[in-house]
C-alpha positions as CSV (number, residue, x, y, z in Angstrom):
1,I,112.0,18.8,67.7
2,P,112.9,22.2,67.1
3,L,108.7,23.0,66.6
4,V,109.0,22.1,70.5
5,I,111.6,24.1,71.6
6,K,110.5,27.2,70.2
7,L,107.4,25.9,71.7
8,V,108.7,25.9,75.2
9,D,110.8,29.5,74.4
10,V,107.3,31.4,73.4
11,S,106.0,29.8,76.6
12,Q,108.4,30.8,78.6
13,K,108.9,34.3,77.6
14,V,104.8,34.3,77.8
15,A,105.5,33.6,81.5
16,K,107.8,36.2,82.1
17,E,105.6,38.7,80.4
18,K,102.5,37.7,82.3
19,N,104.6,38.1,86.1
20,W,106.3,41.4,85.0
21,H,103.1,43.4,85.9
22,A,103.9,41.8,89.4
23,V,107.3,42.8,88.9
24,M,106.3,46.6,88.2
25,Q,103.9,46.7,91.1
26,L,107.0,44.8,93.6
27,V,109.6,47.4,92.1
28,L,106.7,50.4,92.8
29,K,106.4,49.5,96.7
30,L,109.8,48.7,97.2
31,M,110.8,51.8,95.7
32,T,108.3,53.7,98.3
33,E,110.0,51.5,101.0
34,A,113.0,53.2,100.3
35,E,111.6,56.7,99.9
36,A,110.6,56.4,103.6
37,N,114.3,54.6,104.8
38,Y,117.0,55.6,103.2
39,K,118.5,59.0,102.6
40,T,120.4,59.2,99.8
41,G,119.2,58.1,95.9
42,A,121.9,55.6,95.6
43,E,120.9,53.7,98.6
44,R,117.3,53.9,97.8
45,K,118.1,52.4,94.5
46,E,120.4,49.4,96.3
47,Y,117.7,48.7,98.2
48,V,115.2,47.9,95.8
49,L,118.0,45.6,93.4
50,D,119.2,44.2,96.3
51,S,114.8,43.8,97.8
52,I,114.6,42.1,93.9
53,K,117.7,40.0,94.0
54,A,117.0,38.2,96.9
55,I,113.2,37.7,95.8
56,Q,114.4,36.6,93.2
57,D,116.9,34.3,94.3
58,T,114.3,32.7,96.7
59,L,111.8,32.0,94.2
60,N,114.5,30.4,91.6
61,Y,113.0,33.1,89.7
62,D,115.0,34.7,86.5
63,V,114.4,38.5,86.7
64,D,116.4,40.9,83.9
65,M,118.1,42.7,86.5
66,D,119.0,45.1,83.7
67,A,115.7,46.4,82.8
68,I,114.7,46.4,86.4
69,D,117.6,48.9,86.6
70,A,116.5,50.5,83.7
71,M,113.1,50.5,85.1
72,V,113.7,52.2,88.3
73,D,115.9,54.9,86.6
74,A,113.0,55.4,84.3
75,I,110.8,56.6,86.6
76,I,113.1,58.1,89.0
77,I,113.0,60.8,85.8
78,A,109.4,60.8,85.3
79,T,108.8,61.5,89.0
80,K,111.6,64.2,89.2
81,K,109.7,66.0,85.8
82,I,106.0,65.2,87.6
83,N,107.2,66.8,91.2
84,T,109.0,69.7,88.7
85,Q,106.0,70.5,87.0
86,V,103.4,70.6,91.0
87,E,106.0,72.8,92.1
88,T,106.1,74.9,89.1
89,E,102.6,74.8,89.0
90,D,102.8,75.8,92.8
91,E,104.7,78.5,92.5
92,V,102.6,80.4,89.8
93,T,99.2,79.1,92.1
94,E,100.6,81.1,94.7
95,E,101.4,84.2,92.7
């Protein structure tokens, strides 16, 4: 019986990890929508997290909201770094 319990745990983990890519794609789509529809970063992030939570509740699918929150933060940080680099390169090109 312990082996069966372990197998179920592993199967559930694999299923969640298999869907992680789809969750990431959804987060990116929601972030794009939020960028177009909300003015502040806090409003945008709230929209994304609330949307994921609503989808999770509707589908009865367990998503690690702390991981989603951390992912959104990481994407924001990366985007700011990229945008800063692009702006700096544009300034150098203009001179």
